[in-house]
Backbone bond lengths (Angstrom), bond angles and torsions (degrees), N, CA, C in turn:
res aa  C-N    CA-C-N  psi(-1)  N-CA   C-N-CA  omega(-1)  CA-C   N-CA-C  phi
1 M - - - 1.477 - - 1.580 103.60 -
2 S 1.316 113.81 127.05 1.543 118.99 178.46 1.534 108.70 -99.28
3 Q 1.313 118.26 145.46 1.391 128.61 -179.75 1.486 109.75 -101.04
4 R 1.282 117.08 132.21 1.480 119.05 171.34 1.497 112.98 -91.78
5 R 1.296 116.94 134.47 1.438 122.53 -177.87 1.477 108.85 -99.12
6 I 1.297 116.36 147.19 1.476 122.37 175.17 1.505 108.78 -93.93
7 S 1.307 119.75 128.14 1.470 119.45 177.33 1.461 111.40 -64.94
8 P 1.337 120.51 148.46 1.420 124.71 177.15 1.458 111.45 -52.23
9 F 1.357 125.35 -38.53 1.397 127.39 176.04 1.551 114.31 -58.87
10 A 1.330 111.05 -46.52 1.497 116.96 176.76 1.370 114.35 -63.84
11 A 1.289 119.70 -39.44 1.490 125.32 177.75 1.522 110.96 -66.12
12 S 1.273 117.28 -39.72 1.531 122.16 178.22 1.569 106.42 -63.94
13 M 1.347 114.63 -48.76 1.503 117.58 -177.34 1.564 109.23 -60.47
14 L 1.316 118.19 -39.50 1.445 122.28 -176.38 1.485 107.93 -67.09
15 A 1.376 121.24 -42.95 1.434 125.54 -176.93 1.556 107.88 -70.41
16 V 1.307 125.13 -33.32 1.390 127.18 177.56 1.575 109.85 -71.77
17 S 1.286 115.70 -37.36 1.556 121.49 179.15 1.500 106.45 -66.78
18 L 1.372 118.67 -45.12 1.400 114.48 178.99 1.530 115.50 -72.21
19 L 1.285 119.72 -24.94 1.428 125.46 174.87 1.581 108.38 -65.70
20 F 1.236 118.44 -52.98 1.452 121.86 176.80 1.484 116.77 -68.07
21 G 1.353 116.04 -31.26 1.480 118.60 175.37 1.504 109.58 -71.96
22 A 1.297 122.71 -39.99 1.482 121.54 172.37 1.457 114.77 -62.04
23 A 1.323 117.83 -42.19 1.563 119.96 175.00 1.343 114.93 -56.40
24 G 1.442 119.16 -36.43 1.465 123.10 -172.90 1.518 107.79 -73.30
25 C 1.377 120.40 -19.10 1.432 122.26 -178.93 1.536 114.78 -99.40
26 A 1.418 110.97 3.67 1.529 112.45 -177.09 1.464 106.77 -76.53
27 V 1.331 114.01 156.48 1.459 122.32 173.79 1.518 102.86 -92.47
28 T 1.339 111.09 138.02 1.536 117.37 -178.79 1.473 113.29 -67.51
29 S 1.231 118.01 160.13 1.375 125.65 177.89 1.491 116.76 -53.79
30 G 1.323 121.93 134.78 1.461 120.40 -178.34 1.599 112.87 98.28
31 Q 1.313 114.63 -18.18 1.488 116.36 -176.28 1.531 107.07 -106.22
32 S 1.305 114.02 137.90 1.422 124.91 -175.49 1.481 115.18 -76.07
33 T 1.310 120.83 -40.76 1.395 121.88 -170.40 1.595 108.63 -143.52
34 V 1.351 111.46 162.07 1.481 120.67 172.17 1.559 107.23 -58.52
35 G 1.336 115.68 -45.63 1.452 120.27 -179.52 1.472 112.37 -56.63
36 Q 1.347 122.02 -36.70 1.491 123.41 179.29 1.511 104.91 -70.48
37 Y 1.260 119.77 -40.25 1.514 120.94 -179.24 1.589 108.20 -57.47
38 V 1.360 114.89 -45.59 1.461 116.48 -175.73 1.510 106.79 -70.31
39 D 1.345 120.55 -35.96 1.477 119.88 -178.65 1.555 106.79 -67.17
40 D 1.310 123.81 -42.83 1.394 125.45 176.32 1.531 112.49 -61.29
41 A 1.275 118.33 -33.04 1.529 118.81 -179.65 1.440 109.98 -77.43
42 T 1.436 118.58 -26.61 1.455 123.39 177.60 1.547 106.32 -73.11
43 I 1.365 118.80 -44.84 1.436 119.31 176.44 1.534 112.82 -53.69
44 T 1.397 111.47 -51.83 1.501 116.26 -177.38 1.516 111.43 -58.48
45 S 1.365 119.95 -37.39 1.480 117.68 179.70 1.422 108.40 -73.48
46 R 1.386 126.47 -32.52 1.427 124.18 -179.21 1.504 112.68 -65.44
47 V 1.418 109.62 -40.82 1.513 115.56 -179.29 1.495 108.02 -68.96
48 K 1.380 124.01 -45.69 1.384 121.65 173.51 1.464 120.06 -51.46
49 A 1.368 112.79 -43.50 1.463 121.82 -179.59 1.514 112.34 -63.69
50 R 1.353 114.02 -41.45 1.401 118.01 -179.92 1.640 115.97 -70.43
51 M 1.389 106.52 -31.70 1.471 111.40 170.39 1.459 117.49 -70.56
52 A 1.217 114.30 -35.02 1.516 118.27 177.83 1.567 108.63 -66.90
53 K 1.355 121.23 -28.06 1.427 119.27 -179.67 1.439 112.22 -87.05
54 D 1.360 119.91 -13.20 1.541 121.08 -176.80 1.430 109.13 -89.58
55 P 1.289 116.45 122.50 1.596 121.28 178.18 1.471 116.72 -65.68
56 Q 1.265 114.99 -17.73 1.540 118.61 -178.62 1.510 113.89 -87.37
57 V 1.335 119.28 -16.19 1.509 126.52 -173.72 1.463 109.62 -116.43
58 S 1.244 114.47 132.34 1.556 121.03 178.27 1.527 105.24 -95.62
59 A 1.230 114.81 107.07 1.501 124.73 179.02 1.573 109.91 -69.26
60 M 1.273 117.67 -18.91 1.500 122.60 179.18 1.441 113.50 -82.58
61 R 1.348 117.03 -21.40 1.494 118.31 -177.30 1.570 109.51 -104.73
62 I 1.255 119.63 -10.09 1.425 123.28 179.32 1.601 114.51 -110.36
63 N 1.266 112.73 125.21 1.494 118.19 179.71 1.442 110.45 -96.18
64 V 1.352 114.06 141.85 1.518 121.74 -179.16 1.498 113.15 -120.72
65 D 1.356 118.59 119.59 1.513 120.03 177.84 1.518 105.61 -126.54
66 T 1.334 118.44 144.22 1.523 123.46 -175.46 1.476 102.09 -131.83
67 L 1.331 112.64 134.52 1.465 124.65 175.46 1.528 108.18 -142.09
68 N 1.369 115.22 111.77 1.394 123.18 -179.63 1.435 113.70 54.21
69 G 1.342 116.38 43.48 1.435 123.42 178.09 1.468 115.79 78.40
70 V 1.211 119.75 0.20 1.498 125.14 173.46 1.423 110.87 -96.74
71 V 1.383 121.11 120.66 1.495 122.58 -176.35 1.523 104.65 -102.78
72 Q 1.294 113.93 136.88 1.374 127.82 171.58 1.479 116.45 -113.54
73 L 1.332 117.40 119.64 1.499 125.82 -178.35 1.512 104.58 -103.67
74 S 1.359 111.28 131.94 1.441 123.66 169.88 1.550 112.49 -139.71
75 G 1.310 112.42 165.24 1.556 119.50 -174.22 1.404 109.31 118.46
76 F 1.446 111.78 -156.90 1.438 115.69 -172.87 1.521 107.59 -124.75
77 A 1.312 112.24 156.37 1.448 128.00 177.57 1.536 107.45 -132.12
78 T 1.328 117.02 147.73 1.482 122.90 -178.43 1.564 109.02 -88.36
79 S 1.358 119.21 -8.63 1.438 120.17 -177.95 1.474 106.72 -159.68
80 E 1.357 118.91 162.59 1.348 124.01 177.04 1.524 108.98 -71.78
81 A 1.379 122.77 -28.89 1.379 126.70 173.00 1.600 112.42 -57.69
82 E 1.263 114.65 -42.10 1.487 123.16 173.71 1.509 113.20 -59.58
83 R 1.288 112.23 -52.29 1.569 125.00 173.56 1.557 108.72 -49.11
84 A 1.273 115.86 -54.77 1.530 121.91 -175.24 1.522 108.27 -67.61
85 E 1.381 120.36 -41.05 1.474 121.66 179.02 1.452 111.23 -60.11
86 A 1.374 116.36 -34.76 1.388 122.12 -176.31 1.627 107.98 -65.17
87 S 1.232 114.16 -48.48 1.475 120.39 176.60 1.602 111.42 -58.70
88 R 1.301 112.43 -41.64 1.492 115.46 -176.58 1.524 108.87 -63.70
89 I 1.408 113.99 -41.77 1.463 115.93 -179.57 1.413 113.47 -62.18
90 V 1.386 121.91 -38.15 1.398 125.09 -178.81 1.505 109.15 -67.11
91 R 1.305 120.65 -43.02 1.449 129.88 178.08 1.564 112.95 -44.55
92 E 1.346 108.29 -44.05 1.407 118.14 -170.24 1.631 111.69 -84.41
93 V 1.364 116.41 -2.05 1.486 117.91 175.84 1.523 109.44 -83.01
94 P 1.360 113.95 131.78 1.523 116.73 178.33 1.493 110.26 -62.00
95 D 1.423 110.55 142.89 1.469 122.92 176.20 1.376 115.28 81.77
96 V 1.343 118.56 0.26 1.502 118.28 -179.31 1.608 106.59 -80.89
97 K 1.346 116.79 127.60 1.496 121.01 -176.07 1.532 107.40 -92.00
98 D 1.285 122.43 -34.50 1.378 121.75 -174.48 1.574 111.55 -159.05
99 V 1.261 118.71 158.11 1.468 123.38 -176.32 1.628 102.70 -126.75
100 R 1.321 112.29 134.81 1.492 119.71 178.31 1.563 96.47 -126.18
101 N 1.366 111.44 109.78 1.534 115.12 -179.39 1.433 107.12 -100.23
102 N 1.220 121.65 108.78 1.455 129.00 171.43 1.382 119.39 -110.02
103 I 1.446 112.13 22.22 1.518 120.41 171.26 1.456 114.03 -63.63
104 V 1.335 117.24 132.99 1.428 125.36 177.09 1.499 115.65 -95.16
105 V 1.235 123.76 119.89 1.497 125.43 179.82 1.521 111.17 -80.45
106 R 1.198 115.50 121.97 1.589 121.54 173.79 1.568 107.37 -143.99
107 A 1.260 105.46 145.41 1.433 113.75 177.89 1.523 113.69 -66.27
108 P 1.384 117.22 147.47 1.462 120.14 178.94 1.438 112.43 -57.81
109 Q 1.265 125.40 145.85 1.456 124.31 178.56 1.527 112.66 -100.18
């Protein structure tokens, strides 16, 4: 029976692939489980979808990040009403524990 040997280059490429693949599956710092990561991604997706449907809020200028059910908004709004509407939208999404609204209001240029 003959044995096949893997070239050092192929072995190195396999090791690098496994390293990056494992890193892609890692839960980020501060999150307890993969399930929580999935829940946070779901919340973020729901918030962005609702903002995209709302004519008063620009989903393109507002960033949404979720960690352990806490949604952080950042970016820019053209009015205090837009900033407040963004918070209202987030509060209506299921499983949101808190909202941190760091949106800055500035006049359109």
